[in-house]
N, C-alpha and C positions, 0 to 999 in steps of 0.2 A: 529765336529764344522765347520761351513761354512767358507771358505776362500774367503773373499770379493775381493781380488785382482784378482781372476780368473773369477769374474762375468763380464758380459757385462754391458754396460751402461743401456740397457733396463731392465736387471734384478735388477740392483742397483736402478733404478728409481722406479721400482715396490715395492722394499723394502722401499724406501724413502717415498712413499705415506703413509706408515704405521708408519712414524716417526722413522725409524731405523737410529740411529745416526752413527752407524758404516758404513752403506751404504753411508750416506752423507759424512763421512770422506774419504771414498775411492774415491768418485767422486771428492772431493776437491783435494786429492793427485794426481789424474790422470790428472786433467785439469788445475790446478793452474798455472803452468808455461806458458802454451800457452795463457791463458786469460791475465795474467800479461804482456806478451810480446806484445799482441795485444793492450792493453790499453797504454802501453809505446810508441808504434809506433805513436799513436795519440797525447799523452800529452807531450812526451819528458821529462817527470818528473817521476822518480822512486817512489817518495813519493805519487804523485797523482795517478799513475798507481796501486800502492799497495792499496790505499783507494778504488779505483774503483773496483779492483778485490775482495776485501773483501765485498763490497756492492753487487756485482754480486752474490756471493755465499750466502750472507745473504738473498737476494731475492729468491734464489732457495729454501732455507730452509723454508722461510715464505710461499711460494706458492707450497710446496711439495705435497699437497693433489690433486692438479690439473695437476701434471706433467705426469700422466700416459698416457695422450693423446699425449705427445711429441714423435715423431718418430725418429728425428735426434737430439740427445741431444747436441752434439758438436756445430752444427749450431745454435741451440737455445741459447747456452751459448754465442757464438760470437755475435749474434744479440742483446742479452741483454746487453753485454759489450759495444757494439757500441752505443746503445741508451743512456746508462748511461754516457758514455764518452762525447757524443755530448751535453748532458744536462749540464754536468759539465763545458765543455768548453764555452758553451753559457752563463751560469751563471757567469763564470769567466770573460768573455768579458764584460758583463753588469757591473759587479763590477768594472772592470778596468776603463770603461768609466765614471762611477759615481765618482770613486776616482780621475780621471783626472779632472773632472768638479769641484770637491771640491778643489783640489790643485790649479786649475786655479783661482777659486773664491777667495781663500785665498791669492794668490799672487797678484791678482788685488786689493784686499782690502788693502794689505800692501803697494802696490805701490801707490794707490790713497791716502792713509793716509800719506805716506812719502812725496808725492808731495804737499799735502795740508799743511803739516807742513813746508816744504821748502818754499812754497809760502807765508805762514804767516811770516816766518823769513825774507824773502826778503822785504815784505811790511813794517815790523818793521824797518829794516835797512834803507829803503827808507824814512820813516817818520823821523828817526833820522837825516838822511842827510839833509832833508828839514828844520828841526828845528835848524840846525847849521847856517842857513843863517841869515843875518841881517833882522830886522823886516819888512821893506818895501819890500825887495827883496823876503822874504819868502811869504808875502801876495800876491805879483804879481805872483810868481811861482805857488802858490796854485790855484789862480783864473784862470790862463791860462792853466796850465798843469793838475791840478786835476779836476777842475770844467769845463774845456773846453771852457772858454770864449775867444773871439777874443781880439787881442791887442787893437783894437779901442774901444771895449766895456770897457776894463779895464782902458784904458787911459781916457775915458770920466768919468768913475766912480771915478777915483782918481784925476782927474784934471791935468794930466800931458800928455806929448806927447807920441804918439805911438812909436817914436824912443827911448824914455827913457824906455818904457816897454820892447822893444826888447833888449836893452842893459842889463837890469836886468835879462831877461830870459837867454841870452847867458852866463852871468857870473854865474847865479844861476845853470844852467845846468852843467857848468864846475866844480863848487864846489861839486855838488851832485855826479858827475862821480868820482871825486878824492876821496870822502869819501867812496864810494862803493868799489873802488879798494883796499882799506885797507883790505877788507874782501874777496878779490879775486872774486868779483862779477863784471861782465862786463855788458854793456848795450845790450849784445846779448840775455839776458834773455827777454822773451816776455813782462813780466810785466813792465820792465823798458823801453822797446821800446815803449810800449803803452803810458807810462806817460811822457817820456822824448824826444819823437820824435820832 
């Protein structure tokens, strides 16, 4: 009975081309550790190195009929391992970038949604604050601060002096500020700066 452990790589390859499973097993036993260590050096991951090593030997088995032309089997194994490892690392890098983009997109969506909801809440509270004003002051406040009309325009429209308009705006702004402070909202928020400046 032939003792495969005494055979050279060349002899084992010759047997392997005939689909000799015992010859393949001996090649696997002889080179497994060195191929695993080589893959591990690149990947720094035992699990990934194990997968790559298994894939290397699977490829050897699948291409067994053409291996008779290989002169330096160990070099061939290392070259195969290196190519597979680089492919795995490249694919992993692409997947990582894709995942980073997905995470960034999700975070941006959540942040945009949160900001939009916060903006809506600020605007709601602002409307509430304006609604608390006396009728005439509320109208003047909306005309000047919401619609952007000048004091003179509103004064002419309402038949009162620009000084009176200014007085209503000062008092209205103070009331709105105090209302918003109840909700820990200050005029440092842009929405309020834009409306109450």
